[in-house]
Structures are given as structure tokens and as C-alpha cells.
N, C-alpha and C positions, 0 to 999 in steps of 0.2 A: 369204261372208267373215265370220268371227266378228268382232264389233266390238271385243272386248277379250280379252286373254290374262291368265291368272293363273298364279302359281307352281304351284298345284295345280288341275288341271282334270279333269273327267270326259271320257273319250273312248271311242272304239270302234275296235277293230282288226277289220277285216272281211276275209273270205276270198271271193274271186270264185268263184262256183259254176259258171259256164258260160264256155267259151272263146269261142264265137261269140255275138255279141249277138243278142238276140231282138227282133223288130219290136215297137215300143211306140207306134206312131202314124205319121202321115205323115212319111216321111223321117227317122225317128229309130230308134235302137237302144237297148236297155237290157241291163244286166248285173245278175244277181242276186248279192247278197252276204249272207253269214251272219256276223253280228258278235258279238264278245265285249266286255264292258265292260273298260276299262283306266283306272286312275287315273294320269294323267300328272303326274309330279313334275319340274318344270323346275329346272335349276341356278340358283343365285343370279346376279343381274346382275353382269357383270364376269368371271364364271368361264367357262372354255371349255365348249363343248357336251358333254353327257354321253351315254354309250351306255347304252341300256336294253334289256333282254331281255324278250320276250313269247313265250309258246308259243301257237301257233294251235290251237284246239280241233278245227278241221275236219281239217287235214292233219297235225297233230302237229309241224310244223316249228318250230324255235326261231328267232325273228326278232330281229334286232338293229336297233334304230332309234336315230338320233342325235336327241337332244332339245335344243333351243336354249332359252336363257333368255328371259324376257319381252322384255328389251331386244334381244337377238339376233334374236328372231322379228320384232320391229318393223323392225329394220335390214334383215333379209332381204326383208320386204315392200316397204320403201322402195327397195331395190336393184332388185327386179323392176319396180316402178312407173317408176323412172328409165329402165330399159331399154325399157319400153313407150312412154314419151314419146320416147325416142330413135328408135323406129320411126316415130313421127309426124314427127319432125324429118327423118328420111331421106326420107319422102314429100314434105315441103315442099321439101327440097333438090333432090329429083328434078324437081319441077315448075319450080323456078327454073332448073335446068340445062337443061331442055327449052325453057324460054321464052327464055333469054338466052345460050345457048351452042350450039355445034355438036356437042357430045358427046351424040348421040342415045342411043347404047348405054348410057352411064352413067346418063343421065336415066331411061330406061325401066327399068333395073335397080333404081334407087332407088325409083321409083314402084311397082314390083311388090313389092320386098322390104320396104319400109317398113311397109305395112299388115299384112303377114304377121307380121313381127317384133313389131309393136305388139300384135296379137291374141294371139300365143303368150305374150309376156311379160306382157301384161295378165291373161291367164288364170292364169298362174303367180302373179301378185300376189294375185289374188282367192282362190286356193286355198291360199295360204301359211298354215300352222298352226304352223310352227316345229318340224316333225318330218320327217326325211328318212330314206331307206333303203327298199330293195325297191320302188323306183319312186315313192315319195312325195316330194313336194317338187320334182319335175321336171315341167315343163309338158308337156301333151298326152300323158300316158301313161295307160294303163288298167291300173293295178297289180294284180297278183294278190292282194296284201295291202294294203288301203287303211286309212289312219288318219284318222278324223274327230275333231274336238274339240268337246266339249260336246254332249250329246244334244239332239235337236230340241226346242225349247221349245213347239211347237204340239201340245198333247195332244188330238189328234183321233183317233177310233177308226178302225181299218182298215175299208175298205169291201169286204166279202167276201160273195159270194152264198152263202146258207145251203144251197142245193140242190146246186150243183156246185163250189163253192170258187173260182169266178172272182173275181179281185181287181182293183178299179179303183185305179190309182195316182194320186197327187197329190203335189206338192212339199211337203216338210216341213222342209227345211233351215233352219237358224237365220238364214241371211243373207237370206231372203225376208221381205218385209214381211208383217205378220200379216194385213192385209186381203187381200193377194194370195193367201196360203195359204188363207184362208177362202173366197175366190171360187173358187179351183181345187178346193177340197174340195166345195163345193156343186155345181160342174159335174160332178165325178166321181160324186157321189151321184146326180145326175140320170141320168148314163150307166148307173149300176148299176141304177137303177129301170127303165130301158128294156131292160136286158140280158135275153136269152132264152137259157135253158139248152139 
């Protein structure tokens, strides 16, 4: 989750290269993206969202994204957070209904739906960058064209085997703490050192 938004920001429009996820570790899948830089120009605060066109260099498709102002982006994030807290409220309400009422079905429904809604809307809040379109800005999607805001601040070199080209991945996103990224980078470097071609 980027900490701050600016009227002009550097971003990346990425094209998902593989349809099926590839195994990336225990119980995880990964998708490969090829990105192009994009300077994001947000509308002034108080103005409606603006439509911006970007051409994908990979597939040649012209993409239209809706870009929100800085204030609009923050409001969208607050809305997703409120819905996530609403999911927690549904969980608590379900527990109260189960404890003090005979409406078992309603209580069970709230207890199951509350955490799911909280998780989905919480993910949407953390992923909110103020840009929607083509699956961006909607929770739990694996968009064919993804938009990320501000390049990763962690300037760590890629970990690639010089003999076979095997690459060890590690998190670089700007919302990770720097010490966490460094720790993951060192673990990936150790895995690469043990890698056998």
C-alpha cells in the first residue's frame, strides 16, 4: 500500500504474460508481468475522475483507465476500509446472534460471511491506488493489465544464475518494510547460492 499519493506519480502498466499461474513455492502461485513505465497525472482535487489512455507494448491494445484525484483516491481507500470493518462487525453480530438468539442460520451466515467480506474489502483497501479499469481497483482479481504506482524503492539487484538463468524472487513492493525486503533478499541470495543447474 503506497503511503502517499501525489498529483504526478511514476507508475507501471503491466501485461500478464501467463494465463495459468506457475508454482512459486509451497501453496503459492505466481504470474509473470511485463511492464511499461507510465507517468500518472491525477486530476485536481474536487474535479471528477479523468480517463487516461495507455497503449500496451506487449499486446498493442489501447487501454482506458479511470484516474482519481489524490483526495478521491484517499476517499476510495477509506470506503474500502469501512467495508472491511463492516465485515468484522458482521462477525461480531453473528457471534451475538448465536449467543443470545435462536436464529442459528442467521448467526452462522454472519460468522462465515463477516471474515470473508473483511478480507476481500481489506485487500481492496491495501491495493487501492486510485486507478480503475481492466480489472484494476476491484478486489481479488488477477487483471490481464495491472497498474502499480511508484516504482519499488528497494534498489536491489535481480538474483539470476549466470549459468542457466534461474531467478530467485523476493518481494520488492513499496509497501513492505525495508528491513523485511532486505531479510527476504538475503534469504533468496542464500537459495540462489545453493541452486544447482
